[in-house]
Structure formats: C-alpha cells, structure tokens
N, C-alpha and C positions, 0 to 999 in steps of 0.2 A: 636833195641835190646839192644844196649849199653846204651841207655838212661834209660832203666829200671834198669840196674845195677848201674848206676851213681845215679839215684834217690834213689834207695834202700840204697846205701852207705851213701848218704847225710842225709837221714831220720834217719838212725841208728846212725851215728856219730855226725852229727851237731845238731840234735834235743836235745839230752841230754846236749850238750855243751852250747847251747843257754839257756836252762832251768837253768843250774848252774850259768851262767853269770847274768841272770835276778834275780835269787835268791840272789846272792851276792850283786848286786846293790840295791835290796830292803832292805836287812839287813843293808847295808852301809848307805842308805839314812835315814832309821829310826834311826840308831845310831847317824848319824851326826846331824839330827834335834834335837834329844833328848839332845845330848851333847851341842849343840849350845844354846838351851834354858837354860840349867843348867849353862853354863859358863856365859851367859849374866846376869843371876840372881846373881851369885856370884860376878861378876865384878861390877854390880850395887850396891850390898850390901857393898862391899869394898870401892867403890868410895863414897857412901853416908856417910860411917863412917869416911873416910878421910876428907870429907868436913866439918864435925862437929868439927874437931880438931882446936886448936888455930894455928894461922899463923906461930908462931915460931916452933912449933912441925912439921908442914907440911914442913917447910923449911929444918929442920934437916932430915926428912924422904926423902925429895927430894935429899939432898946431899948424903944420904946413899943408894940411888937408890932402895928404897923399891918398887916403882911402877914397875920397871923392874923385881925385884924378884917375885912379885905377878904374872906378866905375864909369867915368866919362869915356875912357879909352875903350873899355869893353862894349859900351853902348855904341860907340862909333864903329867898331868892328862889326857888330851885329847889324847895324843899319846899313853899312856898305855891302855886306854879304846879302842882305835881303833885297836891296835895290838891284844888285847884280843878278840875283836869282829871278827877280821880276822881269828884268830886261831879257834874260834868256828865255823865259816862258812866253813873254808877249812878242818878242822879236823886235821891240822898239828900244830906243836908247833914252833913258831918263837922265835929265840934267838937274843937278841940285845947285842952283845958283852958279857960283864961280868954281865949284868943285869939278875937277876933270878926272875922269876915270881911266 
C-alpha cells in the first residue's frame, strides 16, 4: 500500500527533475561542442597568423605576453557564452559581480 504512494510521489517529483537535468545536459553539450569548434578555429587562425610574422616581431609579442592575452580573451568569450546558455536553460539571470550582460 505504501509502495504505491512512494511510486506515485517518485513518478511525479523525480520524473520532471530528471527531464530537466537531461535537457540541461543536452543544451550544455551542444553549446560546449559548438564553442569548442569555434575556439579551435579561432586559435588556429591566430596561431597561423603569428607563424607568418618575422622572428623579431614574434619575440616582442612573446615578451608582451600576447599569447596569454589571446587565451584570456578566448576564455572570457567561452565563459560569457556558457553563462548566457545557462541563463536561457534555467530561465534565471546570473550576475557575475559588477559585470552587466
């Protein structure tokens, strides 16, 4: 008798929760794969353009840490896209300190 009540509770409470989790994972996976492809292409483009520069210019860019700056910018783009995707999936608005979207 109690098993029917427990099963009824689990089917009404856990079913939609599992559905939401799978939906969020699906959106996250598609976003991650798409972003990963985009970032790989951008990183390849930047790397190929740096490879075509004279060695003196590459040395100065290395001293100026331009490679780290490019990685920081790409990480910021990925983070912003992931936060925006999470906001769309959950329906809430995430605030990152003083950053306004």
